[in-house]
Each structure stands twice: as C-alpha cells, then as structure tokens.
BAGU-802100 format. One line per field, with one value per residue (C-alpha): residue number from 1; residue in three letters; y, x, z. Coordinates in Angstrom, 3 decimals. Layout:
BAGU-802100
n: [NUM | ...]
res: [ALA | ...]
yy: [Y | ...]
xx: [X | ...]
zz: [Z | ...]
END
This chain:
BAGU-802100
n: [1 | 2 | 3 | 4 | 5 | 6 | 7 | 8 | 9 | 10 | 11 | 12 | 13 | 14 | 15 | 16 | 17 | 18 | 19 | 20 | 21 | 22 | 23 | 24 | 25 | 26 | 27 | 28 | 29 | 30 | 31 | 32 | 33 | 34 | 35 | 36 | 37 | 38 | 39 | 40 | 41 | 42 | 43 | 44 | 45 | 46 | 47 | 48 | 49 | 50 | 51 | 52 | 53 | 54 | 55 | 56 | 57 | 58 | 59 | 60 | 61 | 62 | 63 | 64 | 65 | 66 | 67 | 68 | 69 | 70 | 71 | 72 | 73 | 74 | 75 | 76 | 77 | 78 | 79 | 80 | 81 | 82 | 83 | 84 | 85 | 86 | 87 | 88 | 89 | 90 | 91 | 92 | 93 | 94 | 95 | 96 | 97 | 98 | 99 | 100 | 101 | 102 | 103 | 104 | 105 | 106 | 107 | 108 | 109 | 110 | 111 | 112 | 113 | 114 | 115 | 116 | 117 | 118 | 119 | 120 | 121 | 122 | 123 | 124 | 125 | 126 | 127 | 128 | 129 | 130 | 131 | 132 | 133 | 134 | 135 | 136 | 137 | 138 | 139 | 140 | 141 | 142 | 143 | 144 | 145 | 146 | 147 | 148 | 149 | 150 | 151 | 152 | 153 | 154 | 155 | 156 | 157 | 158 | 159 | 160 | 161 | 162 | 163 | 164 | 165 | 166 | 167 | 168 | 169 | 170 | 171 | 172 | 173 | 174 | 175 | 176 | 177 | 178 | 179 | 180 | 181 | 182]
res: [UNK | UNK | UNK | UNK | UNK | UNK | UNK | UNK | UNK | UNK | UNK | UNK | UNK | UNK | UNK | UNK | UNK | UNK | UNK | UNK | UNK | UNK | UNK | UNK | UNK | UNK | UNK | UNK | UNK | UNK | UNK | UNK | UNK | UNK | UNK | UNK | UNK | UNK | UNK | UNK | UNK | UNK | UNK | UNK | UNK | UNK | UNK | UNK | UNK | UNK | UNK | UNK | UNK | UNK | UNK | UNK | UNK | UNK | UNK | UNK | UNK | UNK | UNK | UNK | UNK | UNK | UNK | UNK | UNK | UNK | UNK | UNK | UNK | UNK | UNK | UNK | UNK | UNK | UNK | UNK | UNK | UNK | UNK | UNK | UNK | UNK | UNK | UNK | UNK | UNK | UNK | UNK | UNK | UNK | UNK | UNK | UNK | UNK | UNK | UNK | UNK | UNK | UNK | UNK | UNK | UNK | UNK | UNK | UNK | UNK | UNK | UNK | UNK | UNK | UNK | UNK | UNK | UNK | UNK | UNK | UNK | UNK | UNK | UNK | UNK | UNK | UNK | UNK | UNK | UNK | UNK | UNK | UNK | UNK | UNK | UNK | UNK | UNK | UNK | UNK | UNK | UNK | UNK | UNK | UNK | UNK | UNK | UNK | UNK | UNK | UNK | UNK | UNK | UNK | UNK | UNK | UNK | UNK | UNK | UNK | UNK | UNK | UNK | UNK | UNK | UNK | UNK | UNK | UNK | UNK | UNK | UNK | UNK | UNK | UNK | UNK | UNK | UNK | UNK | UNK | UNK | UNK]
yy: [50.167 | 51.649 | 51.307 | 49.166 | 46.590 | 46.486 | 45.945 | 43.281 | 41.385 | 41.703 | 40.446 | 37.373 | 36.731 | 36.826 | 34.658 | 32.123 | 32.146 | 31.605 | 28.704 | 27.103 | 27.465 | 25.894 | 23.127 | 22.377 | 22.298 | 19.795 | 17.506 | 17.328 | 14.156 | 15.491 | 13.332 | 14.951 | 12.212 | 13.190 | 12.024 | 9.692 | 11.507 | 9.907 | 9.516 | 7.203 | 4.842 | 1.527 | 0.967 | 2.997 | 1.909 | 3.503 | 0.826 | -2.842 | -5.515 | -8.625 | -11.017 | -14.681 | -14.468 | -12.656 | -13.606 | -16.841 | -18.975 | -17.025 | -17.021 | -13.963 | -15.429 | -18.250 | -16.001 | -16.531 | -13.737 | -14.500 | -11.189 | -9.773 | -6.594 | -3.972 | -4.827 | -2.497 | -4.593 | -8.269 | -10.444 | -10.850 | -7.081 | -6.657 | -9.536 | -7.986 | -4.679 | -6.538 | -8.503 | -5.216 | -4.388 | -5.131 | -6.459 | -9.013 | -10.008 | -10.393 | -12.552 | -14.786 | -15.240 | -16.618 | -19.190 | -17.277 | -18.313 | -16.093 | -17.132 | -14.787 | -11.368 | -10.476 | -7.564 | -6.294 | -3.308 | -1.986 | -0.144 | 2.981 | 6.141 | 9.011 | 10.972 | 8.007 | 6.781 | 4.403 | 2.240 | -1.359 | -2.470 | -5.324 | -6.794 | -9.290 | -11.908 | -13.435 | -16.017 | -16.803 | -19.511 | -18.963 | -15.146 | -13.322 | -10.181 | -8.070 | -5.725 | -3.018 | -2.323 | 0.930 | -0.159 | 3.381 | 4.482 | 0.944 | 0.826 | -0.999 | 1.670 | -0.187 | -3.566 | -5.035 | -7.976 | -10.192 | -12.330 | -15.637 | -16.238 | -17.501 | -18.977 | -15.926 | -13.371 | -9.741 | -7.347 | -3.659 | -2.116 | 1.469 | 1.384 | -1.865 | -4.770 | -8.271 | -11.452 | -14.548 | -18.118 | -20.911 | -21.042 | -17.339 | -14.361 | -15.102 | -11.634 | -7.980 | -4.992 | -1.280 | 1.000 | 0.572 | -2.511 | -6.230 | -8.101 | -11.555 | -12.525 | -13.519]
xx: [10.214 | 11.960 | 10.958 | 14.042 | 12.910 | 9.394 | 10.731 | 13.071 | 10.184 | 7.998 | 10.881 | 11.415 | 7.658 | 7.472 | 10.562 | 9.056 | 5.746 | 7.608 | 9.493 | 6.222 | 4.659 | 7.690 | 7.890 | 4.159 | 4.425 | 7.284 | 5.417 | 2.155 | 1.981 | 1.737 | 2.126 | 4.603 | 4.538 | 3.436 | -0.088 | -0.651 | -2.444 | -5.730 | -4.342 | -1.668 | -4.099 | -5.177 | -8.951 | -9.309 | -12.513 | -13.601 | -16.141 | -15.674 | -18.202 | -16.197 | -19.114 | -18.331 | -19.881 | -17.016 | -14.115 | -13.996 | -13.505 | -10.504 | -10.476 | -8.368 | -7.444 | -5.543 | -3.417 | 0.148 | 2.520 | 5.841 | 7.522 | 9.669 | 8.617 | 7.220 | 3.603 | 1.710 | -1.416 | -1.575 | -1.708 | -5.491 | -6.008 | -3.595 | -5.268 | -8.705 | -7.511 | -6.008 | -9.201 | -11.082 | -8.963 | -10.702 | -7.466 | -7.042 | -10.685 | -10.175 | -7.096 | -8.836 | -11.800 | -9.370 | -7.777 | -4.951 | -3.616 | -2.781 | 0.647 | 0.674 | 1.574 | 5.247 | 7.612 | 8.629 | 10.733 | 8.988 | 10.675 | 8.634 | 8.761 | 10.902 | 9.092 | 7.166 | 7.809 | 10.765 | 10.037 | 9.053 | 5.688 | 3.240 | 2.438 | -0.233 | 1.492 | -0.763 | 0.359 | -1.309 | 0.191 | 3.646 | 3.452 | 3.959 | 1.901 | 2.617 | -0.081 | 1.408 | -0.938 | -1.067 | -2.420 | -3.026 | -5.122 | -6.528 | -5.859 | -3.767 | -1.368 | -0.145 | 0.862 | 3.944 | 4.021 | 7.129 | 7.467 | 9.325 | 12.342 | 11.592 | 8.164 | 6.288 | 6.742 | 6.053 | 4.682 | 4.360 | 1.550 | 0.349 | -1.872 | -0.948 | 1.470 | 0.462 | 1.953 | 1.673 | 2.880 | 2.342 | -1.368 | -1.991 | -2.413 | -2.076 | -3.218 | -2.684 | -2.118 | -1.448 | -0.552 | -3.906 | -5.721 | -5.206 | -7.482 | -7.747 | -8.636 | -12.233]
zz: [39.012 | 36.088 | 32.477 | 31.929 | 34.511 | 33.079 | 29.542 | 30.853 | 32.518 | 29.408 | 27.252 | 29.451 | 29.610 | 25.788 | 25.504 | 27.926 | 25.989 | 22.730 | 24.295 | 25.453 | 21.988 | 20.286 | 22.873 | 22.496 | 18.713 | 18.899 | 21.261 | 19.360 | 17.253 | 13.723 | 10.659 | 8.307 | 5.692 | 2.231 | 1.581 | -1.327 | -4.091 | -5.241 | -8.764 | -7.345 | -5.661 | -7.082 | -6.882 | -3.710 | -2.026 | 1.200 | 2.048 | 1.368 | 2.108 | 2.907 | 2.608 | 2.076 | -1.392 | -3.066 | -0.827 | -2.847 | 0.213 | 1.550 | 5.333 | 6.213 | 9.584 | 7.843 | 5.604 | 6.857 | 7.744 | 6.066 | 6.865 | 9.598 | 11.383 | 9.005 | 9.733 | 12.066 | 12.609 | 11.619 | 8.494 | 8.673 | 8.611 | 5.676 | 3.795 | 4.399 | 2.880 | -0.072 | -0.659 | -1.060 | -4.112 | -7.419 | -8.945 | -6.160 | -6.568 | -10.346 | -9.839 | -7.294 | -9.598 | -12.223 | -9.924 | -8.271 | -4.873 | -1.920 | -0.646 | 2.347 | 3.633 | 3.247 | 3.718 | 0.331 | -0.687 | -3.781 | -6.609 | -6.010 | -8.067 | -6.804 | -4.122 | -2.682 | 0.824 | 0.500 | 3.527 | 3.076 | 4.208 | 4.211 | 0.836 | -0.148 | -2.316 | -4.988 | -7.572 | -10.907 | -13.179 | -11.708 | -11.978 | -8.676 | -8.123 | -5.044 | -3.732 | -1.499 | 1.403 | 3.333 | 6.705 | 7.941 | 4.964 | 4.528 | 0.780 | -1.764 | -3.028 | -6.098 | -7.403 | -9.006 | -11.418 | -11.349 | -14.452 | -14.036 | -16.314 | -19.798 | -19.077 | -20.321 | -23.031 | -22.310 | -24.886 | -24.097 | -26.062 | -26.136 | -23.044 | -21.316 | -21.004 | -22.079 | -20.613 | -22.781 | -23.062 | -25.603 | -24.724 | -25.385 | -23.105 | -19.392 | -18.390 | -19.165 | -16.922 | -16.892 | -13.995 | -12.272 | -13.571 | -14.181 | -16.593 | -18.114 | -21.692 | -22.269]
END
C-alpha cells in the first residue's frame, strides 16, 4: 500500500468520525432556551408545602382549564405551582377568587421567551391579576395586573404602583410583590 492510499483511508476515517460526532450532537436532546435569571423570578420557592391550612380551601383539582393548548401538564399542576407563590397566597388571604388557568400572551420584556403559556387567573375586586407559570421550572415567573376601565385610579410612586377607588387603596404592587393596606 502506498502512502497515498493510507492517507486517503485515514482521511475518510476522520471524516466519518467527524460525521458521527456532528450527527450525535444534533440528536441529543439539549435545551437551548435561555434560562430565566433568578433576579427575574417572582418569589421563587423550591419547596412548597401545600397543606390545607394555607391553601385557603382551594382544591387544585377543581381549578378549571379555560385555555387551548399551551399547557404541558394539567390545570391542577399549574394551580399548585401558582398557589406556592407568596403573591397568590396574599391575594387569596384578602378574598381574591381563582377564575382558572388560561393561555395568556404576556407583554414580556425584550429577550424573554415570547411563547404563551399557562397563567393562573386571580381576581380581586374586579382587578384581574395574571400569574405566568413556568411548568418546567415549577415557578411563577412574573405577574401582570390589568386594571378595569375607570373603576380604579392608578398612582405610580417611586418604588411601587398604588391602585385606589373611592374607598381608598385596593392594593399596591411593584415588579415582584403585591401588598394590601393594613
């Protein structure tokens, strides 16, 4: 065998090996989505005790799914994640109602994943609050407050926004927390 034939076989062997490596890399299930940074999470809790004491009588199996097809798991699982969020707990303790799990396209900041996903819909005194649930990471990523028409005034202060009506402050919120007047 000549040196040319040996080099030719080595070249094809290396080319075949390179092909196998590239093919294997393409077939491995890797998640290329950008991870949510911890500073962007709302009350991220890794463990959540869903005892009946603090669920406030909410049976997650009865939370309706009002969406279409963006949910990966089921409405009960999404509701359970939402109930672990301190803001949802705060709202429920002040008489809010859970309307259900819906698909909602949030107005997310540039760079966030733009896909719609399951959202826990909570209503307090006619104010809709949507909690965006990440089923994979099992967290509430953020929330969005939707103020109805002329029923409430909105005052943006230095560190938070206050919603009020003729009876005073309904509640206040900033980018990570909802609270009620005492």
